[in-house]
TIMI-975026 format. One record per residue: residue in three letters; x, y, z of N, C-alpha, C in turn; residue number from 1. Coordinates in nm, 4 decimals, padded with zeros to 6 digits. Last residue first. Example, Ala and Ser with C-alpha at 12.3 -4.5 7.8 and 13.67 -1.06 7.14 Angstrom:
! residues 2
+---------+----------+----------+----------+----------+----------+----------+----------+----------+----------+-----+
: residuo :      n_u :      n_v :      n_w :     ca_u :     ca_v :     ca_w :      c_u :      c_v :      c_w : num :
+---------+----------+----------+----------+----------+----------+----------+----------+----------+----------+-----+
:     ser :  01.2850 : -00.2250 :  00.7080 :  01.3670 : -00.1060 :  00.7140 :  01.2900 :  00.0030 :  00.7870 :   2 :
:     ala :  01.3190 : -00.5690 :  00.7800 :  01.2300 : -00.4500 :  00.7800 :  01.3200 : -00.3300 :  00.7800 :   1 :
+---------+----------+----------+----------+----------+----------+----------+----------+----------+----------+-----+
END
This chain:
! residues 109
+---------+----------+----------+----------+----------+----------+----------+----------+----------+----------+-----+
: residuo :      n_u :      n_v :      n_w :     ca_u :     ca_v :     ca_w :      c_u :      c_v :      c_w : num :
+---------+----------+----------+----------+----------+----------+----------+----------+----------+----------+-----+
:     unk :  05.5889 : -01.2005 : -00.3929 :  05.4480 : -01.2103 : -00.4361 :  05.3835 : -01.3351 : -00.3809 : 109 :
:     unk :  05.8565 : -01.2162 : -00.2967 :  05.7586 : -01.1304 : -00.2284 :  05.6139 : -01.1448 : -00.2748 : 108 :
:     unk :  06.0285 : -01.3825 : -00.4406 :  06.0453 : -01.3746 : -00.2967 :  05.9300 : -01.3039 : -00.2259 : 107 :
:     unk :  05.9485 : -01.3498 : -00.7049 :  05.9542 : -01.4845 : -00.6488 :  05.9605 : -01.4811 : -00.4960 : 106 :
:     unk :  05.9889 : -01.0755 : -00.7354 :  05.8523 : -01.1274 : -00.7338 :  05.8481 : -01.2704 : -00.6777 : 105 :
:     unk :  06.2710 : -01.0678 : -00.7358 :  06.1936 : -00.9971 : -00.6318 :  06.0528 : -01.0549 : -00.6232 : 104 :
:     unk :  06.3285 : -01.2192 : -00.9692 :  06.3744 : -01.2638 : -00.8364 :  06.2922 : -01.1977 : -00.7266 : 103 :
:     unk :  06.2086 : -01.0637 : -01.1730 :  06.1715 : -01.2044 : -01.1543 :  06.2084 : -01.2519 : -01.0137 : 102 :
:     unk :  06.3468 : -00.8155 : -01.1395 :  06.2019 : -00.8253 : -01.1289 :  06.1573 : -00.9689 : -01.0983 : 101 :
:     unk :  06.6123 : -00.8852 : -01.1972 :  06.5771 : -00.8333 : -01.0645 :  06.4270 : -00.8498 : -01.0417 : 100 :
:     unk :  06.5751 : -00.9554 : -01.4689 :  06.6261 : -01.0543 : -01.3722 :  06.5901 : -01.0132 : -01.2301 :  99 :
:     unk :  06.4929 : -00.7130 : -01.5794 :  06.4051 : -00.8295 : -01.5847 :  06.4461 : -00.9345 : -01.4817 :  98 :
:     unk :  06.7243 : -00.5580 : -01.5332 :  06.5943 : -00.5208 : -01.4737 :  06.4995 : -00.6400 : -01.4694 :  97 :
:     unk :  06.9043 : -00.6979 : -01.6960 :  06.9273 : -00.6918 : -01.5513 :  06.7972 : -00.6556 : -01.4803 :  96 :
:     unk :  06.7866 : -00.6506 : -01.9460 :  06.8068 : -00.7885 : -01.9009 :  06.8286 : -00.7930 : -01.7492 :  95 :
:     unk :  06.7927 : -00.3689 : -01.9734 :  06.6651 : -00.4396 : -01.9619 :  06.6792 : -00.5834 : -01.9108 :  94 :
:     unk :  06.9991 : -00.1578 : -01.7990 :  07.0019 : -00.2774 : -01.8828 :  06.8709 : -00.3548 : -01.8657 :  93 :
:     unk :  06.9620 :  00.0362 : -01.5986 :  06.9361 :  00.0694 : -01.7385 :  06.9268 : -00.0533 : -01.8288 :  92 :
:     unk :  06.8400 :  00.1040 : -01.2921 :  06.9020 : -00.0060 : -01.3667 :  06.8630 :  00.0123 : -01.5129 :  91 :
:     unk :  06.8986 :  00.4376 : -01.1790 :  06.8080 :  00.3358 : -01.2334 :  06.8894 :  00.2253 : -01.3003 :  90 :
:     unk :  07.1172 :  00.6000 : -01.1378 :  07.0614 :  00.5285 : -01.0226 :  06.9674 :  00.4174 : -01.0681 :  89 :
:     unk :  07.3655 :  00.5589 : -01.4054 :  07.2495 :  00.6199 : -01.3401 :  07.2060 :  00.5400 : -01.2180 :  88 :
:     unk :  07.5523 :  00.4274 : -01.5593 :  07.5929 :  00.5527 : -01.4957 :  07.4809 :  00.6225 : -01.4175 :  87 :
:     unk :  07.6314 :  00.1393 : -01.6350 :  07.5109 :  00.1852 : -01.5646 :  07.5463 :  00.3129 : -01.4884 :  86 :
:     unk :  07.8489 : -00.0032 : -01.7394 :  07.7583 :  00.0677 : -01.8300 :  07.6254 :  00.1048 : -01.7641 :  85 :
:     unk :  08.0145 : -00.0732 : -01.5389 :  07.9234 : -00.1771 : -01.5871 :  07.8170 : -00.1159 : -01.6794 :  84 :
:     unk :  08.1425 :  00.1593 : -01.4753 :  08.2235 :  00.0484 : -01.5259 :  08.1415 : -00.0683 : -01.5773 :  83 :
:     unk :  07.9403 :  00.3148 : -01.3580 :  07.9859 :  00.3452 : -01.4935 :  08.0671 :  00.2321 : -01.5557 :  82 :
:     unk :  07.7068 :  00.2576 : -01.1613 :  07.8254 :  00.1782 : -01.1951 :  07.8692 :  00.2073 : -01.3376 :  81 :
:     unk :  07.4693 :  00.2890 : -00.9386 :  07.5547 :  00.3782 : -01.0182 :  07.6879 :  00.3075 : -01.0398 :  80 :
:     unk :  07.3321 :  00.1326 : -00.7622 :  07.3259 :  00.0954 : -00.9042 :  07.4134 :  00.1831 : -00.9923 :  79 :
:     unk :  07.3366 :  00.2422 : -00.5159 :  07.4287 :  00.1298 : -00.5382 :  07.4285 :  00.0844 : -00.6839 :  78 :
:     unk :  07.1317 :  00.4298 : -00.5250 :  07.2698 :  00.4768 : -00.5410 :  07.3655 :  00.3612 : -00.5683 :  77 :
:     unk :  06.8513 :  00.3207 : -00.7161 :  06.9339 :  00.3125 : -00.5956 :  07.0732 :  00.3677 : -00.6261 :  76 :
:     unk :  06.5520 :  00.2091 : -00.8680 :  06.6436 :  00.3188 : -00.8421 :  06.7185 :  00.3016 : -00.7108 :  75 :
:     unk :  06.3419 :  00.0391 : -00.9510 :  06.4808 :  00.0024 : -00.9782 :  06.5821 :  00.1121 : -00.9523 :  74 :
:     unk :  06.0570 : -00.1177 : -00.8042 :  06.1230 :  00.0022 : -00.8577 :  06.2727 : -00.0209 : -00.8540 :  73 :
:     unk :  05.7788 : -00.3186 : -00.8348 :  05.9238 : -00.3190 : -00.8172 :  05.9769 : -00.1903 : -00.8792 :  72 :
:     unk :  05.4634 : -00.3485 : -00.6749 :  05.5485 : -00.2814 : -00.7729 :  05.6962 : -00.2947 : -00.7335 :  71 :
:     unk :  05.2301 : -00.4057 : -00.5336 :  05.3119 : -00.5141 : -00.5909 :  05.4030 : -00.4626 : -00.7027 :  70 :
:     unk :  05.1040 : -00.2184 : -00.3889 :  05.0813 : -00.2144 : -00.5339 :  05.1533 : -00.3273 : -00.6072 :  69 :
:     unk :  05.1841 : -00.2956 : -00.1320 :  05.0432 : -00.2642 : -00.1586 :  05.0110 : -00.2655 : -00.3070 :  68 :
:     unk :  05.4692 : -00.3376 : -00.1403 :  05.3755 : -00.4494 : -00.1253 :  05.2297 : -00.4161 : -00.1568 :  67 :
:     unk :  05.7206 : -00.2500 : -00.3266 :  05.6032 : -00.1809 : -00.2737 :  05.4922 : -00.2847 : -00.2602 :  66 :
:     unk :  06.0611 : -00.2817 : -00.3121 :  05.9368 : -00.3571 : -00.3246 :  05.8265 : -00.2807 : -00.2536 :  65 :
:     unk :  06.3412 : -00.1567 : -00.4933 :  06.2433 : -00.1403 : -00.3860 :  06.1228 : -00.2280 : -00.4169 :  64 :
:     unk :  06.6936 : -00.2269 : -00.5467 :  06.5551 : -00.2104 : -00.5911 :  06.4675 : -00.1866 : -00.4689 :  63 :
:     unk :  07.0304 : -00.2731 : -00.6565 :  06.9335 : -00.2176 : -00.5632 :  06.7964 : -00.2004 : -00.6268 :  62 :
:     unk :  07.2294 : -00.5649 : -00.7147 :  07.1584 : -00.4477 : -00.7647 :  07.0538 : -00.4035 : -00.6635 :  61 :
:     unk :  07.5167 : -00.7550 : -00.7576 :  07.4210 : -00.7026 : -00.6595 :  07.3625 : -00.5705 : -00.7100 :  60 :
:     unk :  07.7233 : -00.8389 : -00.9167 :  07.5967 : -00.9108 : -00.9281 :  07.4855 : -00.8545 : -00.8397 :  59 :
:     unk :  07.9495 : -00.6982 : -00.8523 :  07.8943 : -00.6792 : -00.9865 :  07.7593 : -00.7491 : -01.0070 :  58 :
:     unk :  08.0120 : -00.7931 : -00.5875 :  07.9575 : -00.6591 : -00.6127 :  07.8888 : -00.6464 : -00.7476 :  57 :
:     unk :  07.9141 : -01.1176 : -00.5011 :  08.0118 : -01.0316 : -00.5677 :  07.9425 : -00.9025 : -00.6073 :  56 :
:     unk :  07.8313 : -01.2701 : -00.1847 :  07.7956 : -01.2141 : -00.3153 :  07.9098 : -01.1299 : -00.3706 :  55 :
:     unk :  07.8869 : -01.3539 :  00.0738 :  07.9602 : -01.4132 : -00.0369 :  07.9233 : -01.3635 : -00.1752 :  54 :
:     unk :  07.7833 : -01.2240 :  00.2862 :  07.7360 : -01.3603 :  00.2656 :  07.8023 : -01.4274 :  00.1446 :  53 :
:     unk :  07.8787 : -00.9707 :  00.2604 :  07.9305 : -01.0500 :  00.3727 :  07.8900 : -01.1967 :  00.3604 :  52 :
:     unk :  07.7148 : -00.8939 :  00.0479 :  07.8594 : -00.9056 :  00.0268 :  07.9235 : -00.9889 :  00.1375 :  51 :
:     unk :  07.4624 : -00.8879 :  00.1761 :  07.4896 : -00.9829 :  00.0680 :  07.6386 : -01.0025 :  00.0451 :  50 :
:     unk :  07.5049 : -00.6821 :  00.3626 :  07.4639 : -00.8151 :  00.4088 :  07.4943 : -00.9195 :  00.3009 :  49 :
:     unk :  07.5584 : -00.4688 :  00.1876 :  07.6624 : -00.5161 :  00.2792 :  07.6311 : -00.6566 :  00.3297 :  48 :
:     unk :  07.3055 : -00.4314 :  00.0725 :  07.4183 : -00.4739 : -00.0107 :  07.5293 : -00.5322 :  00.0762 :  47 :
:     unk :  07.1682 : -00.3289 :  00.2897 :  07.1295 : -00.4591 :  00.2356 :  07.2431 : -00.5174 :  00.1506 :  46 :
:     unk :  07.3008 : -00.0865 :  00.3081 :  07.3007 : -00.1774 :  00.4231 :  07.2650 : -00.3189 :  00.3783 :  45 :
:     unk :  07.2437 :  00.0296 :  00.0604 :  07.3827 : -00.0069 :  00.0909 :  07.3917 : -00.1008 :  00.2109 :  44 :
:     unk :  06.9797 :  00.1005 :  00.0797 :  07.0143 : -00.0130 : -00.0056 :  07.1551 : -00.0629 :  00.0277 :  43 :
:     unk :  06.8816 :  00.1912 :  00.4121 :  06.9609 :  00.2148 :  00.2914 :  06.9803 :  00.0865 :  00.2109 :  42 :
:     unk :  06.7236 :  00.1071 :  00.6262 :  06.7057 :  00.2423 :  00.5746 :  06.7740 :  00.2656 :  00.4400 :  41 :
:     unk :  06.5686 : -00.2227 :  00.6442 :  06.6609 : -00.1166 :  00.6803 :  06.6320 :  00.0133 :  00.6085 :  40 :
:     unk :  06.5108 : -00.4657 :  00.3793 :  06.4798 : -00.3966 :  00.5035 :  06.5790 : -00.2848 :  00.5285 :  39 :
:     unk :  06.6718 : -00.7569 :  00.2399 :  06.5714 : -00.6516 :  00.2400 :  06.5465 : -00.5953 :  00.3775 :  38 :
:     unk :  06.8556 : -00.9386 :  00.0100 :  06.8575 : -00.8810 :  00.1442 :  06.7609 : -00.7635 :  00.1407 :  37 :
:     unk :  06.8293 : -01.2376 : -00.1768 :  06.7861 : -01.0997 : -00.1567 :  06.8085 : -01.0614 : -00.0115 :  36 :
:     unk :  06.9659 : -01.4486 : -00.4327 :  06.9349 : -01.4208 : -00.2931 :  06.9055 : -01.2722 : -00.2803 :  35 :
:     unk :  07.0789 : -01.5479 : -00.6753 :  06.9350 : -01.5439 : -00.6521 :  06.9017 : -01.5402 : -00.5029 :  34 :
:     unk :  07.3343 : -01.5378 : -00.7636 :  07.3060 : -01.6349 : -00.6581 :  07.1573 : -01.6453 : -00.6256 :  33 :
:     unk :  07.2921 : -01.3358 : -00.9621 :  07.3589 : -01.4620 : -00.9944 :  07.3234 : -01.5700 : -00.8927 :  32 :
:     unk :  07.1714 : -01.1147 : -00.8548 :  07.1067 : -01.1762 : -00.9703 :  07.1738 : -01.3075 : -01.0118 :  31 :
:     unk :  07.1002 : -01.0203 : -00.5483 :  07.2114 : -01.0847 : -00.6179 :  07.1509 : -01.1640 : -00.7327 :  30 :
:     unk :  06.9640 : -00.7202 : -00.4482 :  06.9339 : -00.8468 : -00.5133 :  07.0591 : -00.8983 : -00.5829 :  29 :
:     unk :  06.8515 : -00.5341 : -00.1828 :  06.9687 : -00.5616 : -00.2650 :  06.9480 : -00.7032 : -00.3169 :  28 :
:     unk :  06.5808 : -00.3096 : -00.1079 :  06.6359 : -00.4417 : -00.1361 :  06.7716 : -00.4322 : -00.2038 :  27 :
:     unk :  06.3459 : -00.1541 :  00.1025 :  06.4684 : -00.1412 :  00.0229 :  06.5311 : -00.2797 :  00.0115 :  26 :
:     unk :  06.0000 : -00.1617 :  00.0914 :  06.1194 : -00.2271 :  00.1435 :  06.2354 : -00.2015 :  00.0485 :  25 :
:     unk :  05.7365 :  00.0706 :  00.1861 :  05.8129 : -00.0093 :  00.0914 :  05.9387 : -00.0634 :  00.1577 :  24 :
:     unk :  05.6071 :  00.1839 :  00.4033 :  05.5325 :  00.1638 :  00.2790 :  05.6045 :  00.0765 :  00.1771 :  23 :
:     unk :  05.7976 :  00.1725 :  00.6319 :  05.6538 :  00.1432 :  00.6422 :  05.5800 :  00.1137 :  00.5111 :  22 :
:     unk :  06.0670 :  00.1881 :  00.6853 :  06.0097 :  00.2812 :  00.5871 :  05.8583 :  00.2677 :  00.5716 :  21 :
:     unk :  06.1170 :  00.0075 :  00.9071 :  06.1934 :  00.1312 :  00.8862 :  06.1196 :  00.2317 :  00.7990 :  20 :
:     unk :  05.9400 : -00.2139 :  00.8892 :  05.9467 : -00.1316 :  01.0104 :  06.0116 :  00.0040 :  00.9853 :  19 :
:     unk :  05.9434 : -00.3904 :  00.6791 :  05.8695 : -00.2654 :  00.6601 :  05.8803 : -00.1708 :  00.7794 :  18 :
:     unk :  06.0678 : -00.6120 :  00.7804 :  06.1395 : -00.5336 :  00.6801 :  06.0730 : -00.3984 :  00.6556 :  17 :
:     unk :  05.8652 : -00.7089 :  00.9469 :  05.9892 : -00.6589 :  01.0069 :  06.0685 : -00.5736 :  00.9083 :  16 :
:     unk :  05.6788 : -00.7864 :  00.7508 :  05.6421 : -00.6872 :  00.8521 :  05.7662 : -00.6266 :  00.9150 :  15 :
:     unk :  05.8296 : -00.9854 :  00.6231 :  05.7896 : -00.8652 :  00.5502 :  05.7517 : -00.7543 :  00.6470 :  14 :
:     unk :  05.8490 : -01.1754 :  00.8316 :  05.9697 : -01.1115 :  00.7774 :  05.9344 : -00.9828 :  00.7041 :  13 :
:     unk :  05.5764 : -01.2441 :  00.8575 :  05.6492 : -01.1847 :  00.9699 :  05.7756 : -01.1132 :  00.9216 :  12 :
:     unk :  05.5231 : -01.3602 :  00.6116 :  05.4497 : -01.2395 :  00.6501 :  05.5217 : -01.1681 :  00.7634 :  11 :
:     unk :  05.8363 : -01.4588 :  00.4598 :  05.7162 : -01.4857 :  00.5377 :  05.6475 : -01.3525 :  00.5685 :  10 :
:     unk :  05.9692 : -01.4696 :  00.1316 :  05.9570 : -01.3974 :  00.2589 :  05.8278 : -01.4378 :  00.3287 :   9 :
:     unk :  06.1076 : -01.7589 : -00.0227 :  05.9975 : -01.6631 : -00.0125 :  05.9894 : -01.6005 :  00.1274 :   8 :
:     unk :  06.4634 : -01.7859 :  00.0316 :  06.3340 : -01.8375 : -00.0115 :  06.2295 : -01.7291 :  00.0144 :   7 :
:     unk :  06.6650 : -01.6502 :  00.1250 :  06.7014 : -01.7535 :  00.0279 :  06.5758 : -01.8223 : -00.0252 :   6 :
:     unk :  06.7295 : -01.3328 :  00.2521 :  06.6298 : -01.4286 :  00.2059 :  06.6876 : -01.5227 :  00.1009 :   5 :
:     unk :  06.8100 : -01.1617 :  00.5282 :  06.8729 : -01.2277 :  00.4148 :  06.7785 : -01.3402 :  00.3738 :   4 :
:     unk :  06.6623 : -00.8661 :  00.6511 :  06.6577 : -01.0115 :  00.6407 :  06.7329 : -01.0550 :  00.5162 :   3 :
:     unk :  06.6895 : -00.6002 :  00.8723 :  06.7291 : -00.6540 :  00.7421 :  06.7270 : -00.8060 :  00.7498 :   2 :
:     unk :  06.4640 : -00.3844 :  01.0285 :  06.5391 : -00.5072 :  01.0363 :  06.5685 : -00.5569 :  00.8952 :   1 :
+---------+----------+----------+----------+----------+----------+----------+----------+----------+----------+-----+
END
């Protein structure tokens, strides 16, 4: 199940987001609006939820949340953006990574 989060995830929401992959949650993070969509099988599904909610593509980045280790990982196909100087699956810009990290931790820690 994919949840659109505007505030901290509840335990119930996290459980539902973990249904698909069990160990971690795929996320799309809007670094400008500070909203997160999480859950499901693909980062692209989460990205679609944010875009339908009014996010702009250039502000949405893919990440994963690993609740047992409280780790944020920054790899996703939706991050491949040569036009934004990000030709890799990993988020390369340290400022963008830091922004994603801060937002994810605010919603999940």
